[in-house]
NUSE-20818 format. One record per residue (C-alpha): x, y, z; residue number from 1; chain; residue in three letters. Coordinates in Angstrom, 1 decimal, padded with zeros to 4 digits. Layout:
R      c1      c2      c3    k  c    r
R       X       Y       Z  NUM  A  Ala
...
***
This chain:
R      c1      c2      c3    k  c    r
R  -005.8  -006.3  -030.5    1  A  Val
R  -004.0  -007.5  -033.0    2  A  Glu
R  -007.0  -007.8  -035.6    3  A  Asp
R  -008.4  -004.2  -034.0    4  A  Gly
R  -012.0  -006.0  -032.8    5  A  Lys
R  -013.8  -006.7  -030.0    6  A  Asn
R  -011.3  -004.8  -027.8    7  A  Ile
R  -013.0  -005.5  -023.6    8  A  Asp
R  -013.5  -003.4  -020.8    9  A  Tyr
R  -010.2  -004.9  -019.4   10  A  Ser
R  -008.3  -005.0  -022.3   11  A  Thr
R  -009.0  -001.0  -023.2   12  A  Ala
R  -008.0  -000.5  -019.6   13  A  Glu
R  -004.8  -002.2  -019.6   14  A  Ala
R  -004.3   000.1  -023.1   15  A  Leu
R  -004.3   002.7  -021.3   16  A  Ala
R  -002.1   001.7  -018.4   17  A  Phe
R   000.1   000.3  -020.7   18  A  Gly
R   000.7   003.5  -023.2   19  A  Thr
R   000.6   005.8  -020.1   20  A  Leu
R   003.5   003.8  -018.5   21  A  Ala
R   005.4   004.1  -022.0   22  A  Leu
R   004.6   007.9  -021.6   23  A  Glu
R   007.0   007.7  -018.5   24  A  Lys
R   003.6   008.0  -016.6   25  A  Val
R   003.4   005.8  -013.1   26  A  His
R   000.7   004.1  -013.2   27  A  Val
R  -000.9   002.8  -009.7   28  A  Arg
R  -003.8   000.6  -008.9   29  A  Val
R  -004.6  -000.8  -005.2   30  A  Ser
R  -007.9  -002.4  -003.8   31  A  Gly
R  -008.8  -006.0  -002.1   32  A  Gln
R  -008.8  -007.7  -005.1   33  A  Asp
R  -006.6  -005.4  -008.0   34  A  Val
R  -004.3  -008.1  -009.2   35  A  Glu
R  -006.7  -010.7  -010.2   36  A  Arg
R  -009.5  -008.3  -010.5   37  A  Gly
R  -012.5  -009.3  -008.4   38  A  Thr
R  -014.3  -010.6  -011.4   39  A  Phe
R  -011.5  -012.4  -012.7   40  A  Ser
R  -011.1  -009.5  -015.5   41  A  Gln
R  -007.4  -008.1  -015.3   42  A  Arg
R  -005.0  -010.9  -014.4   43  A  His
R  -002.3  -008.0  -014.0   44  A  Ala
R   000.0  -010.4  -011.9   45  A  Val
R   000.7  -013.6  -013.4   46  A  Leu
R   002.1  -016.3  -010.3   47  A  His
R   004.3  -019.5  -010.8   48  A  Asp
R   002.6  -022.5  -009.1   49  A  Gln
R   006.3  -024.4  -008.6   50  A  Lys
R   008.5  -021.6  -007.9   51  A  Thr
R   005.6  -018.7  -006.3   52  A  Asp
R   007.5  -016.3  -008.8   53  A  Glu
R   005.2  -013.5  -009.8   54  A  Gln
R   005.5  -011.5  -013.2   55  A  Tyr
R   003.2  -008.2  -014.4   56  A  Met
R   003.2  -008.1  -017.8   57  A  Pro
R   002.6  -004.2  -017.9   58  A  Leu
R   006.0  -004.0  -016.4   59  A  Arg
R   008.1  -005.3  -019.7   60  A  His
R   006.8  -002.7  -022.4   61  A  Leu
R   010.5  -001.6  -023.2   62  A  Gly
R   013.2   000.6  -021.6   63  A  Asp
R   012.6   003.3  -020.1   64  A  Gly
R   008.8   002.8  -019.2   65  A  Gln
R   007.4   004.1  -015.9   66  A  Ala
R   006.7   001.6  -013.0   67  A  Pro
R   003.4   000.1  -012.8   68  A  Val
R   002.2  -000.8  -009.7   69  A  Thr
R  -001.3  -003.0  -009.2   70  A  Ile
R  -001.4  -004.5  -005.8   71  A  Cys
R  -003.6  -005.8  -003.6   72  A  Asn
R  -004.5  -004.0  -000.4   73  A  Ser
R  -005.8  -005.2   003.0   74  A  Ser
R  -009.6  -005.0   004.0   75  A  Leu
R  -010.1  -001.4   005.1   76  A  Ser
R  -011.7   001.2   002.5   77  A  Glu
R  -011.3   004.0   004.6   78  A  Tyr
R  -007.2   003.7   005.4   79  A  Gly
R  -006.5   003.1   001.8   80  A  Val
R  -008.4   005.3  -000.1   81  A  Leu
R  -007.1   007.9   002.2   82  A  Gly
R  -003.4   006.9   001.8   83  A  Phe
R  -003.7   006.9  -002.1   84  A  Glu
R  -005.4   010.0  -002.0   85  A  Leu
R  -002.6   011.6  -000.1   86  A  Gly
R  -000.6   009.4  -003.2   87  A  Tyr
R  -002.1   011.5  -005.6   88  A  Ser
R  -001.8   014.8  -003.5   89  A  Leu
R   002.1   014.2  -003.2   90  A  Val
R   002.7   013.7  -007.0   91  A  Asp
R  -000.1   014.6  -009.5   92  A  Pro
R   002.1   013.5  -012.5   93  A  Ser
R   000.7   009.7  -011.3   94  A  Leu
R  -002.2   008.0  -011.9   95  A  Leu
R  -003.6   006.8  -008.9   96  A  Val
R  -006.8   004.4  -009.0   97  A  Ile
R  -008.8   003.0  -006.0   98  A  Trp
R  -010.9  -000.2  -007.0   99  A  Glu
R  -013.6  -001.3  -004.8  100  A  Ala
R  -013.8  -004.8  -004.3  101  A  Gln
R  -017.5  -004.6  -004.8  102  A  Phe
R  -019.0  -000.6  -005.5  103  A  Gly
R  -020.9  -000.7  -002.0  104  A  Asp
R  -017.8  -000.8   000.0  105  A  Phe
R  -017.0   002.4  -001.0  106  A  Ala
R  -019.2   003.1   002.2  107  A  Asn
R  -016.4   001.9   004.4  108  A  Gly
R  -014.7   005.4   003.4  109  A  Ala
R  -017.4   007.5   002.8  110  A  Gln
R  -015.2   010.1   005.5  111  A  Ile
R  -013.1   010.1   003.0  112  A  Met
R  -014.7   010.8  -000.1  113  A  Ile
R  -017.3   013.6   001.9  114  A  Asp
R  -014.3   015.5   003.6  115  A  Gln
R  -011.6   015.2   001.7  116  A  Phe
R  -012.2   013.8  -002.3  117  A  Ile
R  -015.4   015.9  -003.0  118  A  Ala
R  -014.7   019.0  -001.0  119  A  Ser
R  -010.6   019.4  -000.6  120  A  Gly
R  -010.2   021.7  -003.3  121  A  Glu
R  -013.3   024.1  -002.0  122  A  Arg
R  -011.7   024.2   001.5  123  A  Lys
R  -007.7   023.9   000.7  124  A  Trp
R  -007.8   024.8  -002.8  125  A  Leu
R  -006.4   021.0  -002.9  126  A  Gln
R  -006.4   019.3  -006.7  127  A  Arg
R  -006.3   015.6  -006.9  128  A  Ser
R  -006.5   013.6  -010.1  129  A  Gly
R  -007.7   010.1  -008.1  130  A  Leu
R  -009.7   008.1  -009.7  131  A  Val
R  -012.2   005.6  -008.0  132  A  Met
R  -013.1   002.9  -009.6  133  A  Ser
R  -016.6   001.1  -008.5  134  A  Leu
R  -018.4  -001.5  -009.6  135  A  Pro
R  -021.8  -001.5  -010.2  136  A  His
R  -025.3  -003.1  -011.8  137  A  Gly
R  -027.8  -004.7  -011.4  138  A  Tyr
R  -027.8  -008.6  -012.2  139  A  Asp
R  -030.2  -010.3  -009.5  140  A  Gly
R  -027.6  -011.2  -007.0  141  A  Gln
R  -029.5  -009.3  -003.9  142  A  Gly
R  -029.3  -005.8  -002.1  143  A  Pro
R  -024.9  -006.2  -001.1  144  A  Glu
R  -023.1  -006.3  -004.2  145  A  His
R  -025.5  -004.4  -006.8  146  A  Ser
R  -025.0  -000.8  -006.3  147  A  Ser
R  -022.4   001.4  -005.6  148  A  Ala
R  -024.7   004.3  -004.8  149  A  Arg
R  -024.3   006.8  -007.5  150  A  Ile
R  -027.2   008.7  -006.1  151  A  Glu
R  -024.0   009.6  -002.8  152  A  Arg
R  -022.0   010.6  -005.5  153  A  Phe
R  -024.2   013.1  -007.5  154  A  Leu
R  -025.3   014.7  -004.4  155  A  Gln
R  -021.8   015.5  -003.8  156  A  Leu
R  -021.7   017.6  -007.4  157  A  Cys
R  -021.7   020.8  -007.2  158  A  Asp
R  -023.2   021.9  -010.2  159  A  Asp
R  -026.4   024.1  -010.0  160  A  His
R  -029.5   022.2  -011.5  161  A  Pro
R  -031.6   025.2  -012.4  162  A  Phe
R  -029.5   027.3  -014.2  163  A  Ile
R  -028.1   026.5  -017.8  164  A  Tyr
R  -024.5   027.4  -018.3  165  A  Pro
R  -023.6   029.8  -020.5  166  A  Thr
R  -021.1   028.7  -023.0  167  A  Pro
R  -018.0   030.3  -021.4  168  A  Glu
R  -019.3   027.6  -018.5  169  A  Lys
R  -019.8   024.8  -020.6  170  A  Gln
R  -016.2   025.0  -021.8  171  A  Ala
R  -015.1   025.1  -018.0  172  A  Arg
R  -017.2   022.2  -017.2  173  A  Gln
R  -015.0   020.0  -015.7  174  A  Val
R  -012.4   022.5  -014.5  175  A  Gln
R  -014.7   024.5  -012.5  176  A  Asp
R  -016.5   021.3  -010.8  177  A  Cys
R  -015.4   019.5  -007.9  178  A  Asn
R  -016.2   015.4  -008.8  179  A  Leu
R  -016.6   013.7  -012.5  180  A  Gln
R  -018.6   011.1  -012.5  181  A  Ile
R  -018.9   008.2  -015.5  182  A  Ile
R  -020.7   005.2  -016.2  183  A  Tyr
R  -019.3   003.7  -019.4  184  A  Pro
R  -021.0   001.7  -021.9  185  A  Thr
R  -017.7   001.1  -023.9  186  A  Val
R  -014.3  -000.1  -023.7  187  A  Pro
R  -012.9   002.7  -025.6  188  A  Ser
R  -014.3   005.5  -022.7  189  A  Asn
R  -012.6   004.2  -020.4  190  A  Ile
R  -009.2   004.1  -022.1  191  A  Phe
R  -009.8   007.9  -022.8  192  A  His
R  -011.0   008.4  -019.3  193  A  Ala
R  -007.9   007.0  -017.5  194  A  Met
R  -005.6   008.9  -020.3  195  A  Arg
R  -007.4   012.2  -020.0  196  A  Arg
R  -007.1   012.3  -015.8  197  A  Gln
R  -003.0   013.0  -017.0  198  A  Ile
R  -002.8   014.8  -020.0  199  A  His
R  -005.4   017.4  -018.8  200  A  Arg
R  -003.3   020.1  -017.1  201  A  Asp
R  -005.3   020.3  -014.1  202  A  Tyr
R  -006.5   017.6  -012.0  203  A  Arg
R  -009.9   016.3  -010.7  204  A  Lys
R  -011.2   013.0  -008.7  205  A  Pro
R  -013.0   010.8  -011.3  206  A  Leu
R  -015.6   008.5  -009.7  207  A  Val
R  -015.7   005.3  -012.6  208  A  Val
R  -018.8   003.2  -012.2  209  A  Phe
R  -018.4  -000.1  -014.2  210  A  Phe
R  -020.8  -003.0  -015.2  211  A  Ser
R  -019.7  -006.2  -014.1  212  A  Lys
R  -022.1  -007.6  -016.5  213  A  Asn
R  -020.1  -005.8  -019.6  214  A  Leu
R  -016.5  -006.9  -018.9  215  A  Leu
R  -017.7  -009.7  -020.8  216  A  Arg
R  -021.2  -008.5  -022.8  217  A  His
R  -020.4  -009.9  -026.7  218  A  Pro
R  -021.7  -006.2  -027.7  219  A  Gln
R  -020.0  -003.9  -025.0  220  A  Ala
R  -016.6  -003.9  -027.7  221  A  Arg
R  -014.7  -001.7  -029.2  222  A  Ser
R  -012.7  -001.4  -032.3  223  A  Ser
R  -008.8  -000.1  -033.0  224  A  Ile
R  -009.9   002.6  -034.5  225  A  Asp
R  -011.8   004.0  -031.0  226  A  Glu
R  -008.3   004.3  -029.7  227  A  Phe
R  -006.6   006.4  -032.3  228  A  Gly
R  -005.4   009.5  -032.8  229  A  Pro
R  -008.2   012.4  -033.1  230  A  Asp
R  -010.4   009.8  -030.8  231  A  Thr
R  -011.5   011.3  -027.4  232  A  Tyr
R  -013.7   010.3  -024.4  233  A  Phe
R  -017.6   010.1  -025.6  234  A  Gln
R  -019.4   011.9  -023.0  235  A  Arg
R  -022.9   011.4  -025.3  236  A  Tyr
R  -023.4   008.9  -027.3  237  A  Ile
R  -026.2   009.5  -029.2  238  A  Ala
R  -029.1   007.1  -031.3  239  A  Glu
R  -026.9   005.8  -033.8  240  A  Ser
R  -030.1   005.1  -036.3  241  A  Glu
R  -029.3   001.9  -038.2  242  A  Pro
R  -030.9   001.2  -041.6  243  A  Glu
R  -035.0   001.1  -040.9  244  A  Gly
R  -035.3   003.1  -038.2  245  A  Phe
R  -037.3   005.9  -038.5  246  A  Ala
R  -037.0   009.7  -039.7  247  A  Ala
R  -036.2   011.8  -037.2  248  A  Pro
R  -040.1   013.5  -037.2  249  A  Glu
R  -041.3   010.0  -036.7  250  A  Asp
R  -039.7   008.8  -033.8  251  A  Val
R  -042.1   009.0  -030.8  252  A  Val
R  -039.9   008.5  -027.7  253  A  Arg
R  -036.5   009.1  -026.6  254  A  His
R  -035.0   007.6  -024.1  255  A  Ile
R  -031.7   008.4  -022.2  256  A  Leu
R  -029.8   006.1  -019.9  257  A  Cys
R  -026.3   005.6  -018.7  258  A  Ser
R  -024.6   002.3  -018.1  259  A  Gly
R  -025.4  -001.3  -018.5  260  A  Gln
R  -029.4  -001.2  -019.0  261  A  Val
R  -028.6   000.1  -022.3  262  A  Tyr
R  -027.9  -003.2  -023.5  263  A  Tyr
R  -031.4  -004.1  -021.4  264  A  Thr
R  -033.3  -002.1  -023.6  265  A  Leu
R  -031.5  -002.5  -027.2  266  A  Leu
R  -032.5  -006.1  -026.7  267  A  Ala
R  -035.8  -005.3  -025.5  268  A  Glu
R  -036.4  -002.7  -028.3  269  A  Arg
R  -035.4  -005.5  -031.0  270  A  Glu
R  -037.6  -007.7  -029.8  271  A  Lys
R  -040.8  -005.6  -030.0  272  A  Arg
R  -039.8  -004.5  -033.5  273  A  Gly
R  -039.8  -000.8  -032.6  274  A  Leu
R  -038.2   001.9  -035.1  275  A  Lys
R  -039.4   004.9  -033.5  276  A  Asn
R  -037.7   005.1  -030.6  277  A  Val
R  -034.2   006.2  -030.1  278  A  Ala
R  -031.8   005.2  -027.5  279  A  Ile
R  -029.4   007.9  -026.4  280  A  Ser
R  -026.5   007.1  -023.6  281  A  Arg
R  -025.1   009.8  -021.5  282  A  Ile
R  -021.4   008.5  -020.6  283  A  Glu
R  -020.9   011.7  -018.6  284  A  Gln
R  -023.4   012.0  -015.6  285  A  Leu
R  -021.3   015.0  -014.0  286  A  Ser
R  -020.2   017.9  -015.5  287  A  Pro
R  -023.7   017.2  -017.6  288  A  Leu
R  -023.3   017.5  -021.3  289  A  Pro
R  -025.4   020.1  -022.0  290  A  Tyr
R  -023.5   021.5  -025.5  291  A  Asp
R  -024.0   017.5  -026.9  292  A  Leu
R  -027.7   016.8  -024.8  293  A  Ile
R  -029.4   019.8  -025.9  294  A  Thr
R  -029.5   020.3  -029.4  295  A  Pro
R  -029.7   016.7  -030.0  296  A  His
R  -032.9   016.7  -028.3  297  A  Leu
R  -034.5   018.7  -030.9  298  A  Asp
R  -033.4   016.0  -033.5  299  A  Arg
R  -036.6   014.3  -032.4  300  A  Tyr
R  -039.2   016.9  -032.1  301  A  Pro
R  -042.3   015.1  -031.6  302  A  Asn
R  -040.7   012.4  -028.9  303  A  Ala
R  -041.6   012.3  -025.7  304  A  Thr
R  -038.1   012.5  -023.3  305  A  Thr
R  -037.7   009.7  -020.9  306  A  Tyr
R  -034.5   008.6  -018.3  307  A  Trp
R  -034.6   004.7  -017.9  308  A  Val
R  -032.9   003.1  -015.1  309  A  Gln
R  -032.4  -000.2  -013.8  310  A  Glu
R  -032.1   001.3  -010.4  311  A  Glu
R  -034.8   002.1  -007.6  312  A  Pro
R  -036.6   005.6  -007.9  313  A  Ile
R  -034.9   006.5  -004.9  314  A  Asn
R  -031.4   005.2  -006.0  315  A  Asn
R  -029.4   006.0  -009.0  316  A  Gly
R  -029.5   009.3  -011.5  317  A  Ala
R  -032.9   010.0  -011.9  318  A  Trp
R  -032.8   012.6  -009.2  319  A  Thr
R  -030.2   014.4  -010.6  320  A  Tyr
R  -030.7   013.8  -014.0  321  A  Val
R  -034.2   015.0  -014.0  322  A  Gln
R  -033.8   018.7  -012.8  323  A  Pro
R  -030.5   019.3  -015.0  324  A  Arg
R  -032.7   017.6  -018.1  325  A  Met
R  -035.7   020.2  -018.0  326  A  Glu
R  -033.1   022.8  -017.6  327  A  Thr
R  -031.5   021.7  -020.8  328  A  Ala
R  -035.1   020.8  -022.3  329  A  Met
R  -036.0   024.7  -021.8  330  A  Arg
R  -033.3   025.8  -024.5  331  A  Glu
R  -034.7   023.6  -026.7  332  A  Thr
R  -036.9   024.5  -029.5  333  A  Glu
R  -039.5   022.0  -029.5  334  A  His
R  -039.3   020.7  -026.1  335  A  His
R  -039.1   023.9  -023.5  336  A  Ala
R  -042.6   023.4  -022.0  337  A  Asn
R  -042.4   019.6  -021.9  338  A  Arg
R  -040.8   017.4  -018.8  339  A  Arg
R  -038.8   014.1  -019.1  340  A  Ile
R  -040.4   011.3  -017.6  341  A  Tyr
R  -039.2   008.0  -015.9  342  A  Tyr
R  -039.1   004.5  -016.2  343  A  Ala
R  -037.3   002.2  -013.6  344  A  Gly
R  -037.6   000.4  -010.1  345  A  Arg
R  -040.0   001.4  -007.5  346  A  Gly
R  -038.7   003.2  -004.3  347  A  Pro
R  -036.8   000.2  -001.8  348  A  Thr
R  -034.6   001.0   001.5  349  A  Ser
R  -032.7  -002.5   000.3  350  A  Ser
R  -031.3  -001.3  -003.2  351  A  Val
R  -032.1  -004.4  -004.7  352  A  Ala
R  -034.2  -007.9  -004.6  353  A  Thr
R  -032.3  -011.1  -003.8  354  A  Gly
R  -034.8  -013.2  -005.9  355  A  Ser
R  -033.7  -013.8  -009.0  356  A  Lys
R  -037.5  -014.3  -010.0  357  A  Lys
R  -038.3  -011.0  -008.7  358  A  Gln
R  -035.5  -009.1  -010.0  359  A  His
R  -036.8  -010.4  -013.6  360  A  Ala
R  -040.2  -009.7  -013.3  361  A  Leu
R  -038.6  -005.6  -012.6  362  A  Glu
R  -037.0  -005.6  -015.4  363  A  Ile
R  -040.1  -006.7  -017.3  364  A  Glu
R  -042.1  -004.0  -015.4  365  A  Gln
R  -039.6  -001.2  -016.1  366  A  Phe
R  -039.0  -002.8  -019.8  367  A  Cys
R  -042.8  -002.1  -020.4  368  A  Asp
R  -043.1   001.3  -018.8  369  A  Ala
R  -040.0   002.7  -021.0  370  A  Ala
R  -041.8   001.1  -024.2  371  A  Phe
R  -045.4   001.7  -023.5  372  A  Asp
R  -045.4   004.0  -026.6  373  A  Leu
R  -049.5   005.5  -025.2  374  A  Asp
R  -048.1   006.7  -022.3  375  A  Ala
R  -048.0   010.7  -022.1  376  A  His
R  -047.4   011.0  -026.3  377  A  Arg
R  -046.6   014.0  -027.8  378  A  Val
R  -049.8   015.3  -030.0  379  A  Glu
R  -049.4   016.5  -033.3  380  A  Phe
***
């Protein structure tokens, strides 16, 4: 933080909590291992091994700050998530976060998610700003702790897949939705996501999928400039077009993705020496940022559009993204009669393989599909 460079996810999160506390916003985080962080990334509570005293740096930021409560909970997702939902309803001025130890543990709280969080506003006009923080990512560790079930949360979202929103509807996307779903790839986005939960004049539940791998990834870093005045949550991060990148009309493939697979694709593109493949990130999956994606598609008029994910085809964001992207494409000048193609793992019932060798093979296979530039090439 002092040199303004290489700020990682956990530091960005701490900056969000600290700045809100100094603005007199009570921050509350609970979950089964949130004090340390399941992946030893947070260390919000320090323990003196000689005296057993506890010290929380975020409680000692300055005079007049609001409380910061970060507390481990019992192993009861259903009970604890329900409690935190109630906490968020009683006092909307608080930032209330429930974090699963692993993302798939959220299924132990499915009743709370289905009956209250996803539908409470429609049923009872109850608005909650609750944040659900769910670790997610395919790292070859087997089926039990790889997936937070992105597809299930996206299925609960109530936006229409086949109707392109009017400008008025786009301006009210978040106000009118029932859930916000994000999967950030840059630390600054988690900072802004937490702060905007409080600084909006309305409340909506937020589901954050965060990558275990990106907590310490050397490229998943932000500079202090991304946290200052006139900065905001980036819902869509377009291809940066580094020096030597092809002219827009010469780009033959435009890959869209979300989450940690971006860095896999970035490394693969560099390895293959490809300058005519664009890779853009959808940081906010729902509501989909049509206002940013639709015009950007036309920047690459001759490109085939692909969605690439590391999840199996029956998991992940594909079934949500496909109809909405094709709805967006119908509004473009150059892609109106085209479709979006898929590259990712094949269908499976067990989420992920437990074999490291098979895991690596699957990555190789979907990267081959993503960068096979002869497949579905646009003729021009």
